[in-house]
N, C-alpha and C positions, 0 to 999 in steps of 0.2 A: 476427631474432634480436638483430641491433645493438641496435635500437629497443627490444627486452624487457629488455636490459641496462640500458640507460639509464633505463627505466621502473623497474628495481629498485634502480639507486641512487637515484632519486628517492624510491623509498618508504623505501629504509634512511634517506636525510636527514630525510625526513618523521617519520620515527619517532623517531629524535635530538632533534629538536626537541620534539616533541610528549612525551617522557618529562621536557621540561624544565618543559613549560606544566603550569598548574595549572587552566586551565580545559578543560572537556568538550566544550563546544561549539564550541570551534576545532578539536577533534581530530577531531568528527563532521564538520565542514564541509570538511576536509583532505582527509580519507580520503574523501569524497564525491567533491569534486570530483577526485580522484585516479582514482577508480574509474569516474568516468562518463568521464574522458580516455582511460583504457585500452580501455573499453567503446565507445567511438565510435571509436577508431583502429582496435581490433581488428576492427568490423564493418565500417567502410568496407576494410581490407586484405582482409578476406573476400568481400566483394561483389565487390571487384575483380577477385579471384581465381578465383570461382565459376563463370564461362563456360570457363575456359581449361583451370586446373587442379583436379579435386575432391581430388585428394590436399594438395595445398598449403592449398586452403579448410580442409578438418578439421583440418590441422597447425597453422595459424593461429587456428581456432576453440579447440584443445587448449591452444594457447598463452596464447590470452587469458583462457580460464575460469582457467587454474593461476592464471594472474596477479590476476586479480577474486578469486580464493579466497584467494591469498598476501595481498594487500592486506587483505580482509575479516577475516582470521585474524589479522595484526599488528594490525589496529586493535582488536578485541577483545582481545588478550591484553594490549595496552597502555593500554587505557581502563579495563576493568574487571575485578574480581577474578573467582577461580573462582566464587565464589557468585554474582556476579551474571550471569555466563555462565550458570550452572543457571538461573536463574531466567528469564534470556530463553529459553533453550530452552523452558522449560515454559512459558512465555508464548505463544511461536509453535507449540509443538505445540497446545493449547489451541485455540489462534486459527485454525490449521488445520483442526481437526476441528468447530469451530463453522461455518467457512465451508460445508465439504464436506455439515455436517447442515442447511445452509441450502439449498444446490444441491438437496441431494434432496429436502429438502421442496416446495422450489418446482416440482420435477420433479413431485412426486405430486401436491399440491394446488392447482396454478395455477391449475385452471378453478373450483374452489372461491373461492379466495381472491378472484378476479375476480370471479366472479358475485357475493359478498357485500358486498365494500368497492368495487368500483370501476366496477361500473355505476349507471348511476341510476336512482332510486327509483322505482318504479309510484304512489305517491302522488301526487296531487297536489292539494294543499289552499290554497284559495283564503283571501282577504284577509278575507273576511266570516267563515268558519270560524276562521281564527286568532284574529280580535278576539273572537268570542263564546266560544273556547276558553279567551282572557286572562281575561276578564270573569269566568268561571266560578271561575277562581281568587282572586278579591276580595282582589288585591294592594292597598297602599297606594298613593296618588296618584304618590310619586317612584319606584315601580316599575314604573310602568304603561308600556306601550310607546307613543310619539310618532311614529306614521305618517298 
């Protein structure tokens, strides 16, 4: 728990510094590093406590998720306006729907797609057939294949 309070202090200090900064990329990088640090710390603590105490595992997981959510929320509110947040929500909603649609389409039509595009052709064309087909086109000399 004390470790979580320390992370909250780091997040508050980071937010204060970011409000003074004018570069959006710096805030993204700092929040990303902070989030990854919190995530790896809590994943490690969860893995350590899993065999012994399932209750501690779920408590640590809940604290980790809460801290990640708080970090993400403070990043959004300090870096974006409400309109930009709404645009991000719409974008991620559309993106999620598209990914689900692609997964469903692949599940339904994967055999047809594989048969149509990924299997080798049944037709074998020899070099002589290719040469006669090109000669019938009557292309200028600079456009004829050289083989």
